[in-house]
N, C-alpha and C positions, 0 to 999 in steps of 0.2 A: 948633450944628450938629446936624442930624437924623441919626439912624442907623436903619437898617432891617435886619431879619434876612433871610436868603436861604434858598432851598430849600423843602422842604415837599412836600405831595402834589401831583402833576402834575394840571393841569386836564383832561388826557386821561382821568383816572380818576374825574372828578366830572361829574355831570349838572348843567351850569351853569344850567339852568332852575329847579332846585330846590336845588342845592348838596348833593345826596345822593351818597354814594359809590357808584360802580358796582361796586366789588369787595366792599363791605360794606353791603348795603341796610339802611336804617334809621339809618345814621350820616350826619349832616349836618355839613359843614365850612365854615369861614369864616375871614376874616382871614389872619393870618400862618401858619396851618396849611397854607394853599394856596401853591403855588409861583407867586407873583405878585410882580413887582417894579414899582415905580412911581417916577416922578421925585420929587425933593424938592419940597415945596410943598403937601402935604396929600393927595396922591393915595392914599397908603397908609392914611391915616385914612378917606378916603372909601370905599376898598375894604373896610376892616374893618367900617364901619357898614352899607354897603349889602349886602355878602355876609352879614353877621350877621343883618340883617333878613330877607333872603330865606331863609336857612337856618332861622331861627326860625319864620317863617310856614309854610314847607314842612314842617317837623317837626310843627307843630301840625295842619296839614291832614292829614298822613299818620296821625297819632294819632287824629284825629277820624274818619277813614275806617275805621280798624281798630277803634276802640272804639265807634263809633256816635256818639251825641250826647254832646258834652262841654260842661258848663256852667262858666263862669268868672264868678262873681258873678251878675249878672242877664242876662248876654249869652250867647247860644248861638253859640260859635265855629264849630260845624259849618256853620251857615248863613252866617256871615260869610265863611268862607274858601272856600266852594264856588265853583268857577269854571265 
């Protein structure tokens, strides 16, 4: 039997295009930190993975914008994440 936690930060307080907090800029949220409920059957895993990816990419993009060019290995993530 699957179990899910409830509650968390309201989506009204999060920019869902980046998962950045609107009340604490620079803080990105994902997964069960957010007030999202899904049906049993994998929805909550999907939400955790996709919101985590979006929050991570958005945080990297924000950091690259603030810090200028950021190099990870041989790849320039500033150019990769620019939209």
